N, C-alpha and C positions, 0 to 999 in steps of 0.2 A: 503493499500499497504506501504512494505516495507521500508520506511527511508534510510537506503541504497542507494536502489535503485532510489533514489528521489533527493538522493544529490549529484549534478553533479559531478564527478573525476577530483577529483585539485592537486596538484602537491607531495600530498604523505606525511610522518608523520616525511620524515628526513629531510623537509626542512619546510616542515604547519606548525606551533601549533594547537592542535585543540580549541584551542577556539578566531579561527582566527587575530588573532594580530601580524600578516603575515601581510598577506596584506590589508589593511584599506576601498582603494580602488581595492578591486576584485569584480569584475560581480558584479555590482552596489550600492556596501555595500558602504560611505551610499550614495554615492546618484554614477551617473553614467561620467563618462568625458570621452570623445572623442577623438580620439584619435586624430586628429586633433590639441588637448588641447591640451595630454601630449607632442605633438611636438615641440607648443611654448616653453611649460617649457623646455626639450630640448635642444632647440634654448638660451630661456631665464639665460640655468644655463654655455652655453659657453655664452653666453657677457658675465656675471659673472665673469665665466671666466679671459675673457680679459680685462677684467675692476681692474680684483687683479695684472696679471703680465703688461701692456700696459703702464695705468698712472704714472706720476710721483713720485717720492718718495723725499722728500728732504732733510725734516727731521722725529719724531716722531709721530707729528701733523694732516700733510698731509698722512704719511701714514694712516692711520684711514681713508683715505674715502674709498680708495677697497677695504682694508678691512672691514668695513659694507657692500658698493655694496655686493660683490656677496656673501653673503647672502641674500643682500634685495631681486635683482634683479629676483630670480628663483622663493624665496616668493613672492613677491609680485603679480606677475603672477597665481604666485598656487594662493593665497585665492581667487581672484577675478575667479576666474575659478571653487573656491568650497566651497563660500560665504562662510555664516556658517559651513563646513565642516571642516574645512584648520586642524581641531583639530585633526583629526581624527592619523595625524601621528607620534602625542606625545604621550605620553600615560605610564603613573607611569613601572619604570625599574621593573622589579624579579628578581628572582635568574636567572628565565629560561634566560632571554635574552641575 
């Protein structure tokens, strides 16, 4: 069987790279993340943003709290949903990146 016919049609080379590093959670690679989980991760992103803009900051030390919560809330939920595969969103940068 022709490998080009077996491979699913994706977005094209202007958007995707040939080494599949663009979409680490696409088509079950490395694991499948369900739609409801992605929706909860998006809600967690919104909650992180709300923490960033709504927690009052009186000095530089208390300003660290919303700055830490902004990425921590969605990343925590992402780690819970993806388990040991959470690090697939981080890869070594190259010149192409």
